[in-house]
C-alpha positions in Angstrom: -157.7 -50.4 -46.6 -160.0 -48.1 -44.7 -157.3 -47.5 -42.1 -154.9 -46.4 -44.9 -157.4 -44.0 -46.3 -158.2 -42.5 -42.9 -154.5 -42.3 -42.0 -153.7 -40.6 -45.4 -156.6 -38.1 -44.9 -155.4 -37.3 -41.3 -151.9 -36.9 -42.5 -153.0 -34.6 -45.4 -155.0 -32.4 -43.0 -152.1 -32.2 -40.6 -149.7 -31.1 -43.3 -152.1 -28.5 -44.7 -152.7 -27.0 -41.3 -149.0 -26.9 -40.5 -148.0 -25.0 -43.7 -148.0 -21.2 -43.1 -149.6 -19.0 -45.8 -147.3 -17.2 -48.2 -146.6 -13.5 -47.6 -146.6 -12.7 -51.3 -150.0 -11.0 -51.8 -149.7 -8.9 -48.6 -146.2 -7.6 -49.6 -147.4 -6.7 -53.1 -150.3 -4.7 -51.6 -147.8 -3.0 -49.3 -145.6 -2.0 -52.2 -148.5 -0.7 -54.2 -149.7 1.4 -51.3 -146.2 2.7 -50.8 -145.9 3.7 -54.4 -149.3 5.4 -54.4 -148.2 7.4 -51.3 -145.1 8.6 -53.2 -147.0 9.7 -56.3 -147.3 13.5 -56.7 -149.1 15.7 -59.2 -148.2 19.1 -60.6 -149.5 21.3 -63.3 -147.7 24.0 -65.3 -146.2 24.9 -68.7 -143.8 22.7 -70.5 -140.7 24.8 -71.1 -138.4 22.3 -72.9 -138.3 18.8 -74.2 -135.0 16.9 -74.5 -133.7 16.0 -78.0 -134.1 12.3 -77.2 -137.7 12.8 -76.0 -136.9 11.1 -72.6 -136.8 14.3 -70.5 -138.7 17.5 -70.2 -138.9 20.6 -68.0 -142.0 22.3 -66.6 -142.5 25.6 -65.0 -144.9 25.1 -62.1 -146.5 27.6 -59.7 -148.4 25.4 -57.3 -148.9 25.3 -53.6 -146.3 22.6 -53.0 -143.9 23.4 -55.9 -142.7 26.6 -57.6 -140.1 27.0 -60.2 -138.8 24.6 -62.9 -139.0 20.9 -62.4 -137.1 18.4 -64.6 -138.8 15.0 -65.4 -137.7 11.8 -67.0 -139.8 9.4 -69.0 -139.6 5.7 -69.4 -141.4 3.0 -71.4 -144.3 3.0 -68.9 -144.9 6.7 -69.0 -148.4 7.5 -70.4 -148.6 10.5 -72.7 -152.1 11.6 -73.4 -152.8 13.9 -76.3 -150.2 16.1 -77.8 -147.7 17.7 -75.5 -145.2 20.3 -76.8 -143.2 23.3 -75.5 -145.7 25.8 -74.3 -148.4 23.3 -73.5 -150.1 23.7 -70.1 -150.1 20.1 -68.7 -150.7 18.0 -65.7 -148.0 15.5 -64.6 -148.3 12.6 -62.2 -144.8 11.6 -61.1 -142.7 9.8 -58.4 -139.4 10.9 -57.0 -136.8 8.2 -57.6 -134.0 7.0 -55.3 -131.4 8.8 -57.5 -133.1 12.2 -57.1 -134.9 12.3 -60.4 -138.7 12.8 -61.0 -140.1 9.9 -63.0 -143.2 11.0 -65.0 -145.9 8.4 -64.7 -148.3 10.3 -66.9 -148.5 13.6 -68.7 -151.6 15.2 -70.3 -152.5 18.6 -71.6 -154.4 20.6 -69.0 -158.1 19.8 -69.2 -157.6 16.4 -70.8 -158.0 14.4 -67.6 
């Protein structure tokens, strides 16, 4: 009986040490860091809002960007406060693979 217990314990330790750790958490951290690196921020004046409220344009005059930038919104976009045409706002966004700018958040200037 004791031999069976010792054998089972040895076998269990051998199996535990022989199993490589999963790469899941490390790859999730890598994806989060990659997305954070792609996030950009601009401020400017909202010049138009699409009829379906899923797009808007902003006139920016920053160091990195000048001119009009088009943005798309999705179900995860956070809208803080009231944003309308003419509102000075700050937008956090990420460029998408298809060339669009996905707004992650938009807030009136001074609300952040």
